[in-house]
DRENLO-862516 format. One record per residue: residue in three letters; x, y, z of N, C-alpha, C in turn. Coordinates in pm, whole numbers, plus 50000, padded with zeros to 5 digits. Each point is the difference from the previous one (the first is absolute). Layout:
NODE|ALA|X|Y|Z|X|Y|Z|X|Y|Z
...
//
This chain:
NODE|MET|91861|47423|91821|50112|49930|49939|50132|50030|50070
NODE|ALA|50023|50118|50044|50126|50035|50064|50031|49913|50121
NODE|PRO|49904|49972|50093|50033|49914|50113|50039|49858|49956
NODE|LEU|49936|49946|49897|50035|49867|49953|50142|49997|49943
NODE|THR|50038|50105|49928|50136|50010|49946|50101|50006|50114
NODE|LYS|49965|50071|50106|50092|50012|50114|50021|49865|50068
NODE|ILE|49904|49911|49991|50013|49867|50060|50071|49904|49904
NODE|LEU|49961|50000|49872|50054|49905|49904|50145|50029|49960
NODE|LEU|50035|50126|49987|50135|50035|49958|50105|49950|50100
NODE|PRO|49985|50026|50131|50099|49945|50094|50004|49847|49998
NODE|LEU|49885|49934|49983|49998|49854|49994|50074|49950|49877
NODE|ALA|49979|50064|49888|50067|49961|49876|50151|50021|50013
NODE|LEU|50040|50112|50058|50142|50027|50018|50062|49902|50099
NODE|ALA|49928|49964|50103|50051|49903|50097|50021|49865|49933
NODE|GLY|49909|49959|49915|50015|49874|49926|50119|50004|49907
NODE|PHE|50021|50114|49935|50114|50015|49910|50131|49992|50078
NODE|ALA|50005|50067|50113|50122|50000|50081|50030|49859|50050
NODE|THR|49897|49927|50039|50021|49864|50048|50055|49912|49889
NODE|ALA|49948|50013|49880|50047|49918|49888|50143|50034|49963
NODE|ALA|50042|50123|50024|50132|50043|49959|50111|49949|50093
NODE|ILE|49965|49953|50118|50104|49959|50093|50007|49849|50021
NODE|VAL|49940|49924|49914|50005|49855|50011|50143|49955|49970
NODE|PRO|50066|49926|50092|50139|49959|49976|50010|49891|49895
NODE|VAL|50114|49995|49935|50029|49895|49903|50042|49876|50079
NODE|THR|49940|49887|49970|50035|49878|50072|50124|49937|49940
NODE|GLY|50070|49922|50081|50117|49929|49952|50128|50081|50005
NODE|GLN|49994|50124|50043|50119|50083|50011|50019|50042|50145
NODE|ALA|50122|49993|50047|50029|50044|50136|50002|50152|50003
NODE|LEU|49944|50054|50105|50005|50144|50018|50122|50031|50085
NODE|VAL|50093|50076|49945|50122|50035|50072|49971|50122|50084
NODE|THR|50032|49992|50128|49973|50112|50089|50127|50082|50019
NODE|LYS|50086|49960|50090|50123|50072|50026|50118|49910|49971
NODE|ASP|50113|50059|49961|50120|49921|49975|50041|49922|50125
NODE|ASP|49974|50055|50120|50037|49933|50125|49927|49868|50016
NODE|ASP|49884|49986|49936|49919|49880|50013|50041|49891|49902
NODE|GLN|50093|50028|49913|50038|49907|49893|50134|49933|50030
NODE|PRO|50019|49877|49953|50132|49938|50011|50101|50077|49916
NODE|PRO|50129|49989|50032|50102|50079|49929|50001|49980|49849
NODE|PHE|49962|49882|49952|50004|49975|49855|49883|50064|49926
NODE|MET|49909|50063|50072|49884|50065|49936|50014|50151|49992
NODE|THR|50108|50056|50055|50018|50145|49998|50145|50035|49967
NODE|GLY|50019|50117|49947|50135|50049|49975|50068|49933|49883
NODE|LEU|50126|50035|49982|50081|49948|49891|50058|49864|50039
NODE|GLN|49984|49902|49914|50049|49864|50023|50121|49974|49911
NODE|SER|50088|49913|50045|50116|49957|49920|49990|49850|49980
NODE|GLY|50029|49956|49878|49994|49857|49972|50061|49971|49865
NODE|GLN|49968|49886|49947|50048|49958|49869|49882|49997|49904
NODE|GLY|50029|50033|49876|49901|49991|49894|50038|49890|49903
NODE|THR|49905|49918|49964|50018|49893|49902|49881|50005|49905
NODE|PHE|49995|49907|49905|49882|49996|49913|49957|49856|49978
NODE|PHE|49873|49984|49961|49940|49868|49984|49904|50001|49883
NODE|ASP|49962|49881|49954|49898|49988|49896|49864|50004|50067
NODE|ALA|49924|50101|49966|49869|50021|50062|49896|49903|49947
NODE|GLU|49912|49958|50088|49883|49919|49964|49896|50025|50108
NODE|LEU|49921|49901|50037|49902|50020|50106|50073|50028|50130
NODE|GLY|49972|50116|50060|50069|50039|50122|49921|49967|50126
NODE|ALA|50065|50014|50114|49939|49970|50129|49876|50084|50028
NODE|CYS|49991|50117|49938|49884|50088|50021|49881|49962|49913
NODE|GLY|50019|49902|49912|49890|49955|49916|49994|50067|49865
NODE|PHE|50098|50086|49969|50002|50067|49870|50082|49917|49901
NODE|ILE|49955|49994|49875|50079|49938|49895|50094|50109|49949
NODE|ASN|50129|49980|50021|50100|50101|49971|50069|49972|49867
NODE|ASP|50061|50104|49946|50069|49993|49873|50137|50066|50015
NODE|ASN|50100|49946|49934|50136|50054|50010|50014|50145|49955
NODE|SER|49906|50049|49920|50009|50138|49952|49945|50100|50101
NODE|GLU|49938|49953|50107|49940|50089|50099|50103|50048|50103
NODE|HIS|49971|50114|50059|50084|50055|50106|49947|49951|50134
NODE|ILE|50037|49877|50032|49954|49937|50123|50118|49934|50070
NODE|ALA|49978|49965|50126|50106|49934|50077|49938|49911|50106
NODE|ALA|50085|49912|50051|49964|49914|50112|50080|50044|50122
NODE|VAL|49934|50001|50115|50070|50023|50126|50036|49864|50059
NODE|SER|50091|50000|50093|50037|49877|50069|49878|49937|50066
NODE|ASN|49994|49868|49999|49889|49935|50070|50008|50027|50150
NODE|LEU|50118|50031|50052|50014|50038|50141|49925|50130|50028
NODE|LEU|50014|50097|49910|49926|50126|50012|49852|49976|49973
NODE|PHE|49971|49928|49894|49862|49972|49957|49919|49941|50116
NODE|ASP|50059|49903|50070|49928|49932|50108|49992|50081|50128
NODE|ALA|50084|50104|50014|50004|50079|50124|49929|50135|49989
NODE|VAL|49939|50030|49886|49932|50128|49981|49882|50010|50097
NODE|PRO|49990|50112|50073|49885|50016|50089|49869|49989|49922
NODE|GLY|49906|49927|50055|49870|49982|49937|49990|49877|49912
NODE|TYR|50111|49928|49979|49997|49880|49917|49935|49886|50076
NODE|ASP|49897|49940|49939|49923|49895|50067|50031|49859|49948
NODE|GLY|50102|49987|49917|50036|49869|49946|49947|49974|49861
NODE|ASP|49907|50083|49951|49947|49986|49864|50084|50089|49909
NODE|SER|50093|49940|49926|50095|50080|49923|49934|50091|49897
NODE|PHE|49883|49962|49951|49932|50085|49902|49950|50130|50063
NODE|HIS|49991|50005|50132|49951|50119|50068|50106|50062|50090
NODE|ASN|50126|49972|49975|50107|50058|50080|50002|50151|49979
NODE|PRO|50008|50079|50108|49999|50146|49985|50115|50056|49916
NODE|VAL|50108|49924|49981|50111|50047|49920|49970|49989|49849
NODE|CYS|49908|49914|49963|49965|49981|49859|49943|50129|49941
NODE|GLY|50059|50043|49890|49955|50122|49934|50068|50126|50050
NODE|ARG|50077|49991|50108|50075|50117|50048|50117|50024|49906
NODE|GLN|50047|50123|49998|50112|50034|49913|50124|50034|50082
NODE|VAL|50115|49971|49942|50128|50041|50056|50081|50066|49890
NODE|THR|50086|50091|50040|50098|50057|49907|50136|49947|50042
NODE|ALA|50070|49940|49903|50133|49943|50024|50104|50087|49932
NODE|TYR|50119|50007|50062|50109|50084|49953|50128|49918|49984
NODE|TYR|50071|50027|49891|50131|49937|49976|50084|50100|49922
NODE|LYS|50114|50036|50057|50086|50103|49941|49916|50125|49977
NODE|ASP|49996|50049|49877|49922|50122|49973|49865|49968|49935
NODE|ARG|49954|49877|50013|49875|49957|49937|49896|49965|50106
NODE|SER|49874|50004|49957|49891|49957|50089|49886|49942|49917
NODE|THR|49918|49922|50065|49880|49945|49937|49894|49982|50107
NODE|THR|49876|50022|49963|49888|49976|50091|49924|49878|49951
NODE|VAL|49979|49906|50091|49936|49873|49966|49885|49971|50095
NODE|THR|49912|49914|49956|49888|49954|50082|50032|49860|50052
NODE|ILE|49973|49976|50127|50026|49870|50061|49885|49905|49965
NODE|THR|50035|49888|49935|49898|49902|49960|50037|49856|50035
NODE|ASP|50113|49982|50069|50048|49865|50023|50091|49997|50123
NODE|SER|50035|49878|50042|50097|49983|50107|50116|49916|49948
NODE|CYS|50114|50017|50062|50123|49933|49958|50051|49911|50112
NODE|ALA|50003|49870|49976|50039|49903|50103|50149|50007|50033
NODE|ASP|50083|50039|49906|50145|49999|50021|50058|50138|50033
NODE|CYS|49915|50097|50028|50046|50137|50026|50013|50027|50150
NODE|ASP|50104|50076|50037|50008|50052|50136|49889|50102|50018
NODE|ILE|49972|50038|50124|49879|50076|50030|49989|50133|49925
NODE|THR|50112|50067|49969|49990|50129|49929|50049|49991|49855
NODE|ASN|50006|49879|49946|50033|49984|49858|49874|50013|49916
NODE|LEU|50018|50039|49875|49890|50006|49903|50038|49918|49877
NODE|ASP|49903|49930|49946|50018|49920|49879|49912|50063|49892
NODE|PHE|50062|50056|49898|49930|50078|49897|49972|49916|49875
NODE|THR|49908|50049|49918|49990|49947|49864|50124|50048|49924
NODE|PRO|50038|49934|49891|50115|50047|49923|49986|50146|49955
NODE|THR|49880|50042|49964|49978|50138|49956|50029|50098|50112
NODE|ALA|49952|49973|50120|50023|50090|50113|50147|49997|50042
NODE|PHE|50061|49882|50000|50143|49988|50034|50083|50083|49902
NODE|ALA|49966|49994|49871|50074|50073|49897|49991|50151|50018
NODE|ASP|49895|50048|50066|49994|50143|50033|50116|50039|50092
NODE|LEU|50040|49907|50085|50107|50026|50096|50137|49960|49945
NODE|GLU|50006|49885|49935|50125|49948|49942|49968|49939|49864
NODE|PRO|50032|50074|49892|49966|49951|49866|50066|49867|49962
NODE|ASP|50114|49969|50061|50070|49874|49970|49945|49890|50090
NODE|LEU|49908|49921|49948|49938|49894|50079|50099|49892|50043
NODE|ASP|50114|49990|49930|50102|49903|50039|50058|50028|50138
NODE|VAL|49986|50123|50047|50047|50035|50135|49924|49916|50102
NODE|GLY|49871|49985|49980|49919|49908|50079|49960|50042|50139
NODE|ARG|50089|50062|50076|49972|50039|50139|50067|50135|50026
NODE|ILE|49922|50092|50059|50052|50134|50028|49963|50041|50142
NODE|ASP|50081|50089|50057|49970|50057|50131|49907|50119|49981
NODE|ILE|49883|49995|50062|49899|50104|49981|49960|50060|50135
NODE|THR|49937|50116|49990|49921|50053|50110|49860|50017|49945
NODE|TRP|49902|50000|50089|49862|50014|49954|49913|50052|50114
NODE|GLU|49884|50054|49961|49905|50050|50099|49858|49984|49948
NODE|TRP|49906|49988|50094|49858|49992|49964|49955|50134|49947
NODE|VAL|49918|49998|49897|49946|50123|49942|49878|50040|50082
//
């Protein structure tokens, strides 16, 4: 029995190790910051606005009470690994933390914004209110970074 165990145990462990390293499809693997466009690394500056959430470019049905945001369609279309199928864009499901004055909020990207400059973010009202409780302000200067 001992020789059989010596053969089967390494085979079983090899199978387990192989199963553990299967990559998740639909997500870009980020290697080094040097390999990424400037809008994918470091602290970004832009404007923050808010919108009424519904079906987003990533294929998720969104709700105004969620902590989600849309990136500019300029950024959305230029993300490395994007093949033109918006439901499988590598930016979909990624998180960013946005900052305004002494406040911050972390949101998940689920949509694109046609009227946004490349480093602007368009938030749900709930996420925008984390940064600026007075929604009448409408537009704020923010900084943000990928989580």
